[in-house]
DRENLOSE-544736 format. One record per residue (C-alpha): residue in three letters; x, y, z; residue number from 1. Coordinates in steps of 0.25 Angstrom, whole numbers, padded with zeros to 4 digits, always signed. Layout:
! residues N
 residu    px    py    pz num
    ala     X     Y     Z NUM
...
This chain:
! residues 394
 residu    px    py    pz num
    met +0448 +1366 +0666   1
    ile +0453 +1352 +0665   2
    asn +0461 +1346 +0677   3
    val +0473 +1340 +0672   4
    val +0475 +1331 +0684   5
    asp +0461 +1324 +0682   6
    lys +0463 +1323 +0667   7
    tyr +0477 +1320 +0665   8
    phe +0483 +1315 +0678   9
    ser +0472 +1306 +0684  10
    leu +0480 +1293 +0683  11
    asn +0493 +1300 +0688  12
    arg +0485 +1306 +0700  13
    ile +0480 +1292 +0704  14
    leu +0494 +1286 +0703  15
    leu +0500 +1297 +0712  16
    leu +0488 +1296 +0722  17
    ile +0491 +1282 +0723  18
    val +0505 +1285 +0728  19
    gly +0501 +1298 +0736  20
    leu +0509 +1307 +0726  21
    trp +0497 +1315 +0720  22
    pro +0501 +1329 +0724  23
    tyr +0487 +1334 +0725  24
    glu +0484 +1324 +0736  25
    lys +0490 +1328 +0750  26
    ser +0481 +1321 +0760  27
    lys +0485 +1314 +0773  28
    tyr +0482 +1301 +0766  29
    val +0492 +1304 +0755  30
    gln +0503 +1308 +0765  31
    leu +0501 +1295 +0772  32
    gln +0502 +1288 +0758  33
    leu +0515 +1295 +0755  34
    ile +0521 +1291 +0768  35
    cys +0517 +1276 +0766  36
    ile +0522 +1276 +0752  37
    phe +0535 +1282 +0755  38
    ser +0537 +1273 +0767  39
    ile +0534 +1260 +0758  40
    leu +0543 +1265 +0747  41
    ile +0555 +1269 +0756  42
    ser +0554 +1257 +0765  43
    cys +0554 +1248 +0754  44
    val +0568 +1254 +0749  45
    met +0573 +1254 +0763  46
    phe +0569 +1239 +0766  47
    gln +0576 +1235 +0753  48
    leu +0589 +1242 +0756  49
    thr +0589 +1236 +0770  50
    thr +0592 +1222 +0765  51
    met +0606 +1227 +0763  52
    leu +0607 +1228 +0778  53
    thr +0604 +1213 +0780  54
    ser +0609 +1206 +0768  55
    lys +0622 +1203 +0761  56
    cys +0624 +1215 +0751  57
    thr +0629 +1208 +0739  58
    ala +0629 +1215 +0726  59
    glu +0618 +1207 +0721  60
    phe +0609 +1209 +0733  61
    ile +0612 +1224 +0732  62
    ile +0607 +1225 +0718  63
    lys +0595 +1217 +0721  64
    ile +0591 +1227 +0733  65
    leu +0594 +1239 +0725  66
    ser +0587 +1235 +0712  67
    ala +0574 +1236 +0720  68
    ala +0578 +1247 +0730  69
    phe +0581 +1257 +0720  70
    phe +0568 +1254 +0713  71
    phe +0560 +1256 +0725  72
    ser +0568 +1269 +0728  73
    ser +0563 +1275 +0715  74
    phe +0549 +1274 +0721  75
    val +0554 +1283 +0733  76
    ile +0561 +1293 +0724  77
    lys +0549 +1294 +0715  78
    tyr +0539 +1295 +0726  79
    asn +0547 +1305 +0734  80
    ser +0549 +1314 +0721  81
    phe +0534 +1315 +0719  82
    tyr +0531 +1317 +0733  83
    val +0541 +1329 +0734  84
    asn +0536 +1335 +0721  85
    asp +0521 +1334 +0723  86
    glu +0520 +1349 +0721  87
    thr +0528 +1348 +0708  88
    val +0518 +1337 +0703  89
    lys +0506 +1347 +0706  90
    tyr +0513 +1359 +0700  91
    leu +0516 +1351 +0687  92
    met +0501 +1347 +0687  93
    glu +0497 +1361 +0688  94
    gln +0506 +1365 +0677  95
    ile +0499 +1355 +0668  96
    gln +0486 +1360 +0672  97
    his +0490 +1375 +0669  98
    ile +0495 +1371 +0655  99
    tyr +0482 +1363 +0652 100
    asn +0474 +1375 +0656 101
    asp +0481 +1384 +0646 102
    leu +0478 +1375 +0634 103
    arg +0467 +1380 +0625 104
    asp +0471 +1372 +0612 105
    asn +0464 +1359 +0610 106
    asn +0476 +1353 +0603 107
    glu +0485 +1357 +0615 108
    ile +0475 +1351 +0625 109
    ala +0475 +1338 +0616 110
    ile +0490 +1338 +0617 111
    val +0489 +1338 +0632 112
    glu +0479 +1328 +0633 113
    arg +0487 +1318 +0624 114
    tyr +0499 +1319 +0633 115
    ala +0491 +1318 +0645 116
    ser +0485 +1305 +0639 117
    asn +0499 +1300 +0637 118
    ala +0502 +1303 +0651 119
    lys +0490 +1295 +0656 120
    his +0494 +1283 +0647 121
    tyr +0508 +1283 +0653 122
    thr +0503 +1283 +0667 123
    ala +0493 +1272 +0664 124
    gly +0503 +1264 +0656 125
    leu +0514 +1265 +0667 126
    thr +0505 +1262 +0678 127
    met +0500 +1249 +0671 128
    ile +0515 +1245 +0669 129
    ile +0519 +1248 +0683 130
    val +0507 +1240 +0689 131
    ala +0511 +1228 +0680 132
    gly +0525 +1229 +0685 133
    leu +0520 +1229 +0700 134
    phe +0511 +1217 +0697 135
    ile +0524 +1210 +0692 136
    phe +0532 +1215 +0704 137
    val +0522 +1211 +0715 138
    gly +0519 +1198 +0708 139
    ala +0533 +1194 +0708 140
    gln +0533 +1197 +0723 141
    val +0521 +1188 +0727 142
    trp +0522 +1178 +0716 143
    pro +0530 +1168 +0724 144
    asp +0520 +1168 +0736 145
    phe +0508 +1167 +0727 146
    ile +0514 +1155 +0720 147
    his +0517 +1149 +0734 148
    ile +0502 +1151 +0738 149
    ile +0497 +1145 +0725 150
    leu +0505 +1133 +0726 151
    ser +0501 +1132 +0741 152
    ala +0515 +1127 +0745 153
    asn +0517 +1123 +0759 154
    val +0532 +1126 +0759 155
    ser +0537 +1139 +0765 156
    gln +0541 +1149 +0755 157
    ser +0553 +1158 +0756 158
    arg +0548 +1172 +0753 159
    asn +0557 +1183 +0748 160
    leu +0554 +1197 +0743 161
    gln +0560 +1200 +0729 162
    ile +0564 +1214 +0734 163
    ser +0574 +1212 +0745 164
    thr +0570 +1219 +0758 165
    glu +0574 +1219 +0773 166
    tyr +0563 +1223 +0783 167
    phe +0570 +1217 +0795 168
    ile +0558 +1208 +0798 169
    asp +0555 +1193 +0795 170
    gln +0555 +1194 +0780 171
    glu +0547 +1180 +0779 172
    arg +0537 +1184 +0789 173
    tyr +0534 +1198 +0784 174
    phe +0536 +1194 +0769 175
    phe +0523 +1199 +0764 176
    leu +0524 +1212 +0772 177
    ser +0538 +1214 +0765 178
    leu +0532 +1210 +0751 179
    phe +0520 +1220 +0753 180
    his +0530 +1231 +0756 181
    ile +0539 +1229 +0744 182
    asn +0527 +1227 +0735 183
    ala +0520 +1240 +0741 184
    ala +0532 +1248 +0738 185
    met +0534 +1243 +0724 186
    ile +0519 +1246 +0721 187
    ile +0519 +1259 +0727 188
    gly +0532 +1263 +0721 189
    cys +0528 +1259 +0707 190
    phe +0515 +1267 +0708 191
    val +0524 +1279 +0713 192
    leu +0533 +1277 +0700 193
    thr +0521 +1276 +0691 194
    ala +0513 +1288 +0698 195
    thr +0525 +1298 +0698 196
    gly +0531 +1293 +0685 197
    thr +0518 +1294 +0677 198
    met +0515 +1308 +0683 199
    leu +0528 +1313 +0678 200
    ile +0525 +1307 +0664 201
    ala +0512 +1314 +0664 202
    tyr +0518 +1327 +0667 203
    leu +0528 +1326 +0656 204
    gln +0518 +1321 +0646 205
    his +0511 +1334 +0649 206
    ala +0524 +1341 +0647 207
    cys +0525 +1334 +0633 208
    gly +0511 +1339 +0630 209
    met +0516 +1353 +0633 210
    phe +0528 +1352 +0623 211
    lys +0518 +1346 +0613 212
    ile +0509 +1358 +0615 213
    ala +0521 +1367 +0613 214
    ser +0523 +1360 +0599 215
    tyr +0509 +1362 +0595 216
    arg +0508 +1376 +0599 217
    ile +0521 +1379 +0590 218
    glu +0515 +1372 +0578 219
    arg +0501 +1378 +0580 220
    ala +0508 +1392 +0581 221
    ile +0515 +1391 +0568 222
    gln +0503 +1385 +0561 223
    ile +0494 +1398 +0565 224
    tyr +0503 +1407 +0557 225
    ile +0499 +1407 +0542 226
    pro +0508 +1414 +0533 227
    lys +0497 +1418 +0523 228
    asn +0490 +1425 +0534 229
    ile +0501 +1433 +0541 230
    asn +0495 +1441 +0552 231
    thr +0499 +1446 +0566 232
    gln +0488 +1438 +0573 233
    asn +0494 +1425 +0567 234
    glu +0508 +1429 +0572 235
    ile +0503 +1432 +0586 236
    met +0497 +1418 +0586 237
    val +0510 +1411 +0582 238
    tyr +0517 +1419 +0593 239
    lys +0507 +1415 +0603 240
    gly +0508 +1400 +0599 241
    ile +0523 +1400 +0600 242
    ile +0523 +1407 +0613 243
    arg +0512 +1397 +0619 244
    ala +0521 +1385 +0613 245
    val +0533 +1390 +0620 246
    asp +0526 +1393 +0633 247
    ile +0520 +1378 +0634 248
    his +0534 +1373 +0630 249
    arg +0540 +1381 +0641 250
    lys +0530 +1376 +0651 251
    ala +0532 +1361 +0646 252
    met +0547 +1363 +0649 253
    ile +0545 +1369 +0663 254
    phe +0535 +1359 +0666 255
    ser +0545 +1347 +0662 256
    asn +0557 +1354 +0669 257
    tyr +0549 +1357 +0682 258
    leu +0545 +1342 +0683 259
    arg +0559 +1337 +0680 260
    ser +0565 +1347 +0690 261
    lys +0556 +1343 +0702 262
    phe +0558 +1328 +0700 263
    glu +0573 +1328 +0695 264
    ile +0579 +1323 +0708 265
    ser +0570 +1311 +0709 266
    phe +0572 +1309 +0694 267
    met +0587 +1308 +0696 268
    phe +0586 +1298 +0708 269
    leu +0576 +1290 +0699 270
    ile +0585 +1289 +0688 271
    ala +0597 +1284 +0696 272
    val +0588 +1274 +0704 273
    gly +0581 +1270 +0691 274
    val +0594 +1266 +0684 275
    leu +0599 +1259 +0696 276
    thr +0586 +1251 +0698 277
    leu +0585 +1247 +0683 278
    ser +0599 +1242 +0682 279
    leu +0598 +1234 +0695 280
    asn +0585 +1228 +0692 281
    ile +0590 +1224 +0678 282
    phe +0602 +1218 +0684 283
    arg +0593 +1210 +0694 284
    val +0584 +1205 +0682 285
    phe +0596 +1201 +0674 286
    gln +0602 +1194 +0687 287
    ile +0589 +1187 +0690 288
    val +0588 +1181 +0676 289
    leu +0602 +1178 +0674 290
    phe +0606 +1171 +0688 291
    gly +0593 +1167 +0695 292
    tyr +0579 +1169 +0690 293
    asn +0569 +1174 +0700 294
    ser +0556 +1178 +0694 295
    glu +0551 +1187 +0705 296
    glu +0564 +1195 +0707 297
    phe +0565 +1195 +0692 298
    leu +0551 +1202 +0690 299
    met +0554 +1211 +0701 300
    asn +0567 +1217 +0695 301
    leu +0561 +1217 +0681 302
    val +0549 +1225 +0686 303
    ile +0558 +1235 +0693 304
    ala +0567 +1236 +0681 305
    ser +0555 +1238 +0671 306
    ile +0549 +1249 +0680 307
    cys +0562 +1257 +0680 308
    phe +0564 +1255 +0665 309
    leu +0550 +1260 +0662 310
    tyr +0551 +1272 +0672 311
    met +0564 +1276 +0666 312
    phe +0559 +1275 +0652 313
    met +0546 +1282 +0654 314
    ala +0554 +1294 +0662 315
    asn +0563 +1296 +0650 316
    phe +0553 +1293 +0639 317
    ile +0544 +1305 +0645 318
    gly +0557 +1313 +0646 319
    gln +0559 +1310 +0631 320
    gln +0545 +1315 +0627 321
    ile +0548 +1328 +0634 322
    ile +0560 +1330 +0625 323
    asp +0553 +1326 +0613 324
    his +0541 +1335 +0615 325
    asn +0550 +1347 +0618 326
    asn +0558 +1344 +0605 327
    arg +0545 +1343 +0597 328
    ile +0542 +1357 +0600 329
    phe +0554 +1362 +0593 330
    ala +0552 +1352 +0582 331
    thr +0538 +1358 +0580 332
    ala +0544 +1372 +0579 333
    tyr +0553 +1367 +0568 334
    lys +0542 +1360 +0560 335
    val +0532 +1371 +0560 336
    arg +0531 +1382 +0549 337
    trp +0539 +1392 +0557 338
    tyr +0545 +1397 +0544 339
    ala +0532 +1402 +0539 340
    thr +0530 +1411 +0551 341
    pro +0536 +1426 +0552 342
    leu +0550 +1428 +0556 343
    his +0547 +1432 +0570 344
    ile +0539 +1420 +0573 345
    gln +0551 +1411 +0567 346
    arg +0560 +1418 +0577 347
    leu +0551 +1414 +0588 348
    ile +0551 +1399 +0583 349
    leu +0566 +1400 +0582 350
    phe +0567 +1403 +0597 351
    leu +0558 +1392 +0600 352
    leu +0567 +1382 +0591 353
    gln +0580 +1387 +0599 354
    arg +0573 +1382 +0612 355
    gly +0573 +1368 +0605 356
    asn +0588 +1368 +0605 357
    lys +0588 +1365 +0620 358
    ser +0583 +1351 +0623 359
    phe +0573 +1349 +0634 360
    gly +0571 +1337 +0643 361
    leu +0569 +1332 +0657 362
    cys +0583 +1333 +0662 363
    ile +0586 +1325 +0675 364
    gly +0597 +1330 +0684 365
    gly +0604 +1336 +0671 366
    leu +0608 +1321 +0668 367
    phe +0596 +1314 +0662 368
    ile +0586 +1320 +0652 369
    ala +0574 +1311 +0652 370
    ser +0574 +1304 +0638 371
    ile +0575 +1291 +0631 372
    glu +0590 +1293 +0630 373
    cys +0590 +1295 +0645 374
    phe +0582 +1282 +0647 375
    ala +0592 +1275 +0638 376
    thr +0603 +1281 +0647 377
    leu +0597 +1276 +0660 378
    thr +0594 +1263 +0654 379
    asn +0608 +1261 +0649 380
    ala +0613 +1265 +0663 381
    ser +0605 +1255 +0670 382
    ile +0610 +1244 +0660 383
    ser +0624 +1249 +0663 384
    tyr +0622 +1247 +0678 385
    phe +0616 +1233 +0676 386
    thr +0628 +1229 +0667 387
    ile +0638 +1234 +0678 388
    met +0630 +1226 +0689 389
    tyr +0630 +1214 +0680 390
    thr +0645 +1215 +0677 391
    ile +0648 +1216 +0692 392
    met +0639 +1205 +0697 393
    arg +0642 +1195 +0686 394
């Protein structure tokens, strides 16, 4: 028996182990790791918000603080959602293992392996993109000091963090400690987003594989029936094929709905925070370019906006794939030679087609269905908020 964790989720396992969220690892070291990561992420958000207690809160200053604070808040939300739902992560993994164990057809196994390979490619690609973004972010933070050292300047340099924080200590004296805290929170948080996001993508890719197997079983069930050789055995095989197709289709919907229901609250918070973060950082990028070019701050806000945009797109793109794969099942039922089967089998297929009248997708909070259309709506909302802020601040 093949272990799906070792074969299909090896990279996801490594990423989750890095941030202490692998549900099968509960040692004391992992508990300490969880406490440390939670402390770093939450304290980073708190020390950004405390600047409002010691500084004059103009509209521009508040936008600058919130553009980063909202982004770091998304790390806390995502980390907490996986920590709370560790049993859900294990249960979904077990369901994939059970489904794989039931497969006997080589073509069905090939379908699972193809979608598992897609999940690996998504995981590897997104990890490389996030690592590249982190290099830019950290580089923008340390570049001024690096140039200062290279030029061997004897004059004192004024150091300022690109992300405003208030630690209630001497900022100049403990500058590198503050810099380390901000960069550590950013690196850990981005790995949290990558590890948790790619794990959800991997799960939903396997759900797409289940929908694809359902389409394959319907097509194969009808092909078995040969009108020139009408016999009871062929009809029974058709019945079994359709029943197996309906069964795995039902399991795919239950699997997807279970995942959505367990993470629905955190998804709602992430949608709200993501839209606000994207609009605030677009405004900051536009403001810096238009009124005062600061390369370090420009890169920081551009990286944050890009990560939000990418995360929002990938979440809705995978949701769109779920919708398309579900619809493809009923398109397959229409295209096969159902008219060549006996009347009682045609009635069975008719019941299957009637199920296609009900759309299926990952509905979040009864308001958003993950899809490309939803992505366009959220992006449009971010642009609208940016336009409002620009009009007010002009």
